[in-house]
C-alpha positions as CSV (number, residue, x, y, z in Angstrom):
1,M,-69.3,-73.5,13.8
2,R,-69.9,-71.8,17.1
3,S,-72.6,-72.7,19.7
4,Y,-73.3,-71.9,23.3
5,A,-74.7,-74.1,26.1
6,I,-76.1,-73.4,29.5
7,G,-76.2,-76.0,32.3
8,D,-79.0,-77.2,34.6
9,I,-81.0,-74.0,35.7
10,H,-83.3,-75.4,38.4
11,G,-85.5,-72.4,38.8
12,H,-82.7,-69.8,39.1
13,F,-84.0,-67.1,36.8
14,D,-81.4,-64.5,38.0
15,L,-78.6,-66.9,37.1
16,L,-80.1,-67.6,33.7
17,R,-80.4,-64.0,32.8
18,A,-76.8,-63.5,33.9
19,A,-75.7,-66.4,31.7
20,H,-77.5,-65.0,28.8
21,A,-75.8,-61.6,29.4
22,R,-72.4,-63.3,29.2
23,I,-73.3,-65.1,26.0
24,A,-74.6,-61.8,24.5
25,K,-71.3,-60.1,25.3
26,D,-69.3,-63.0,23.7
27,K,-71.6,-62.9,20.6
28,A,-71.0,-59.2,20.2
29,A,-67.2,-59.7,20.5
30,C,-67.3,-62.4,17.8
31,G,-69.8,-60.7,15.6
32,D,-71.9,-63.8,15.6
33,T,-75.5,-63.2,16.5
34,D,-76.9,-66.4,15.0
35,A,-75.1,-69.1,16.9
36,P,-77.6,-71.4,18.8
37,V,-77.9,-71.3,22.6
38,V,-78.6,-74.7,24.0
39,H,-80.2,-75.1,27.4
40,I,-79.3,-78.5,28.7
41,G,-82.6,-79.2,30.6
42,D,-83.8,-79.2,34.2
43,L,-85.4,-75.8,34.0
44,V,-87.4,-76.4,37.1
45,D,-87.3,-77.6,40.8
46,R,-85.3,-76.6,43.9
47,G,-84.8,-72.9,42.9
48,P,-87.3,-70.1,43.5
49,D,-88.4,-68.9,40.0
50,S,-89.2,-71.9,37.8
51,R,-92.3,-70.1,36.4
52,A,-90.1,-67.2,35.3
53,V,-87.6,-69.5,33.7
54,I,-90.2,-71.3,31.6
55,D,-91.9,-68.1,30.7
56,Y,-88.7,-66.3,29.7
57,L,-87.5,-69.2,27.5
58,A,-90.9,-69.9,25.9
59,R,-91.3,-66.2,25.0
60,G,-87.8,-65.9,23.7
61,I,-88.3,-68.8,21.3
62,A,-91.6,-67.5,20.2
63,A,-90.0,-64.1,19.5
64,G,-87.4,-65.8,17.2
65,E,-84.4,-66.3,19.5
66,N,-82.1,-69.1,18.3
67,W,-82.5,-71.0,21.6
68,V,-82.8,-74.7,22.0
69,V,-84.3,-76.0,25.3
70,L,-83.9,-79.7,26.0
71,K,-86.0,-81.8,28.3
72,G,-84.5,-82.8,31.6
73,N,-85.7,-85.4,34.1
74,H,-87.1,-82.7,36.4
75,D,-89.0,-81.1,33.6
76,R,-90.5,-84.4,32.7
77,M,-91.4,-85.1,36.4
78,F,-93.2,-81.7,36.6
79,S,-95.2,-82.5,33.5
80,L,-96.0,-86.0,34.8
81,F,-97.2,-84.6,38.2
82,L,-99.6,-82.2,36.4
83,D,-100.9,-85.0,34.3
84,N,-101.2,-87.5,37.2
85,P,-100.1,-86.7,40.7
86,T,-99.7,-90.3,41.8
87,A,-97.7,-91.4,38.7
88,Q,-94.1,-92.3,39.3
89,D,-91.5,-91.4,36.7
90,P,-89.7,-94.7,35.9
91,G,-86.3,-93.1,36.6
92,L,-87.2,-91.9,40.1
93,R,-86.5,-94.1,43.1
94,A,-89.6,-95.5,44.7
95,E,-89.1,-93.8,48.0
96,F,-89.3,-90.4,46.4
97,S,-92.2,-88.4,45.0
98,Y,-92.2,-85.2,43.0
99,L,-92.9,-83.2,46.2
100,H,-90.1,-84.8,48.2
101,P,-87.7,-82.1,49.4
102,R,-84.8,-83.8,47.6
103,I,-86.6,-83.5,44.3
104,G,-87.8,-79.9,44.8
105,G,-91.2,-79.8,43.3
106,G,-92.5,-77.7,46.1
107,P,-90.6,-74.6,45.2
108,T,-91.7,-75.0,41.6
109,L,-95.4,-75.1,42.6
110,A,-94.8,-72.1,44.9
111,S,-93.5,-70.1,42.0
112,Y,-97.0,-70.5,40.5
113,G,-98.7,-69.5,43.8
114,V,-99.3,-73.0,45.2
115,A,-98.0,-72.6,48.7
116,N,-96.7,-75.3,51.1
117,A,-97.3,-78.1,48.6
118,S,-95.2,-80.6,50.4
119,D,-97.1,-80.1,53.7
120,R,-100.7,-80.5,52.5
121,P,-102.9,-83.2,51.1
122,L,-102.1,-84.2,47.6
123,A,-105.5,-83.8,46.0
124,P,-106.0,-80.1,46.7
125,V,-102.4,-79.3,45.9
126,H,-102.7,-81.0,42.5
127,A,-106.0,-79.2,41.7
128,E,-104.5,-75.9,42.6
129,A,-101.4,-76.7,40.4
130,V,-103.5,-77.6,37.4
131,A,-105.4,-74.4,37.7
132,A,-102.3,-72.3,38.2
133,V,-99.9,-73.6,35.6
134,P,-100.7,-72.0,32.2
135,A,-101.6,-74.3,29.4
136,E,-98.8,-72.7,27.4
137,H,-96.2,-73.7,30.0
138,R,-97.4,-77.3,30.0
139,A,-97.3,-77.4,26.2
140,F,-93.8,-75.9,26.1
141,L,-92.5,-78.5,28.6
142,A,-94.2,-81.4,26.8
143,S,-92.7,-80.4,23.4
144,R,-89.1,-80.2,24.5
145,P,-86.7,-82.4,22.5
146,A,-84.5,-84.8,24.3
147,Y,-81.3,-84.1,22.2
148,Y,-79.9,-81.7,19.7
149,A,-77.0,-82.2,17.3
150,Y,-75.0,-79.3,16.0
151,A,-71.6,-79.2,14.3
152,E,-69.3,-81.4,16.3
153,A,-71.4,-81.6,19.4
154,L,-74.4,-83.6,20.6
155,F,-76.4,-82.0,23.4
156,V,-78.4,-84.1,25.8
157,H,-79.6,-83.7,29.4
158,A,-78.2,-86.8,31.1
159,G,-76.2,-88.7,28.5
160,I,-76.6,-91.6,26.1
161,R,-76.3,-95.4,26.3
162,P,-72.9,-96.2,24.7
163,G,-73.1,-98.3,21.5
164,V,-76.7,-97.3,20.7
165,A,-77.4,-94.9,17.8
166,I,-79.0,-91.6,18.8
167,K,-82.2,-92.4,16.9
168,D,-82.6,-95.6,18.9
169,Q,-81.9,-94.1,22.4
170,A,-84.6,-94.4,25.0
171,E,-85.8,-91.1,26.5
172,D,-85.5,-92.6,30.0
173,D,-81.7,-92.8,29.3
174,L,-81.4,-89.4,27.7
175,V,-82.9,-87.7,30.7
176,W,-81.8,-90.0,33.6
177,I,-78.7,-92.1,32.7
178,R,-75.6,-92.1,34.8
179,D,-73.9,-95.5,34.5
180,P,-72.8,-96.9,32.1
181,F,-72.5,-93.5,30.4
182,L,-70.4,-91.7,33.0
183,G,-67.8,-94.4,33.2
184,Y,-67.4,-94.8,29.4
185,R,-64.0,-93.8,28.2
186,G,-64.4,-94.6,24.5
187,S,-65.1,-92.0,21.8
188,F,-68.4,-90.8,20.6
189,P,-69.1,-89.5,17.1
190,R,-69.5,-86.0,18.5
191,L,-68.5,-84.3,21.8
192,L,-71.3,-85.2,24.3
193,V,-72.5,-82.0,26.1
194,H,-74.6,-82.8,29.1
195,G,-75.7,-82.0,32.6
196,H,-77.8,-84.0,35.2
197,T,-74.8,-85.1,37.3
198,A,-74.0,-82.2,39.6
199,L,-70.4,-81.2,40.0
200,A,-68.6,-78.3,41.6
201,G,-67.7,-76.9,38.2
202,A,-67.8,-77.9,34.5
203,V,-65.4,-80.8,33.5
204,H,-64.3,-81.7,30.0
205,Y,-63.5,-85.5,30.0
206,G,-62.4,-85.6,26.4
207,N,-65.3,-87.5,25.0
208,R,-67.9,-85.6,27.0
209,L,-68.5,-82.3,28.7
210,N,-70.5,-82.0,31.9
211,I,-71.8,-78.5,32.5
212,D,-74.0,-79.1,35.5
213,S,-72.2,-76.9,38.1
214,S,-74.8,-77.4,40.9
215,A,-77.0,-74.4,40.4
216,G,-79.7,-76.5,42.0
217,Y,-77.6,-76.8,45.2
218,G,-76.4,-73.2,45.5
219,G,-73.6,-73.4,42.9
220,P,-73.1,-71.2,39.8
221,L,-74.8,-71.7,36.4
222,T,-72.3,-72.5,33.8
223,A,-72.4,-71.1,30.2
224,V,-69.9,-72.3,27.7
225,V,-69.0,-71.5,24.1
226,L,-68.0,-74.3,21.7
227,E,-66.0,-73.9,18.5
228,G,-65.6,-77.3,17.0
229,R,-64.5,-79.3,20.0
230,A,-62.8,-76.4,21.7
231,V,-64.6,-75.3,24.8
232,S,-64.4,-72.1,26.9
233,I,-66.3,-71.2,30.0
234,L,-67.9,-67.7,29.8
235,A,-67.0,-65.7,32.9
236,D,-67.8,-62.1,33.7
237,G,-64.3,-61.2,32.5
238,G,-64.5,-63.1,29.2
239,R,-63.5,-66.6,28.1
240,A,-61.6,-69.2,30.1
241,P,-60.5,-72.2,28.0
242,L,-61.7,-75.6,29.4
243,L,-59.2,-78.2,28.4
244,P,-59.9,-81.9,28.3
245,T,-58.8,-83.9,31.4
246,P,-59.7,-87.5,30.5
247,D,-58.4,-88.8,33.8
248,A,-60.6,-86.5,35.9
249,P,-62.5,-88.4,38.6
250,I,-65.8,-89.7,37.3
251,R,-69.0,-88.3,38.9
């Protein structure tokens, strides 16, 4: 059973459209138009077009596209900021806020027309953001699932806590976890496909596949095709098999 996955987008609408084009080309070559396309989360922040990303994905799903869009920690932080600008996501370090440059909320708000958010008082910025972000976008972000199981793969934004059944996983872990997940060398019931921890390129560790190739930091946006546990990266020229390298350095 074939599926596709796209890594952390971080507001790069141009890269998202290009990834979808590569997937469409592969689907046409396979004659498989129904395979799901899973977006691994972190739709927003850092990049310039978060509004366009959300609008495109929400409209596509509403139109019947077989797309799955998971919740990432940045998507959750954006929703939380709109609900309560002084609230702190439990996964975010205390010295950071949503509008801190390292988090990248400012560019997200700018995509909705709220300019210079990081340089102005919080109250008016929040009021402008609440007025600018469509209710449909807020509802879309709030309703995103935290994981998706299909065939031999389990898709999740950050990872899972080893030894805990998926139904018992805490959302904080699903959208934020690094250790002990990244260092776990044991097997999972399914291949874990995730993002969240930015790398220079996708890495297949054998038990898990990290497809966050640092689009939020100027890197490419990875799209992959999975057939069983076999993985290929989709490049402009076609498929490039991504073989397991269990001894790859852990990030």
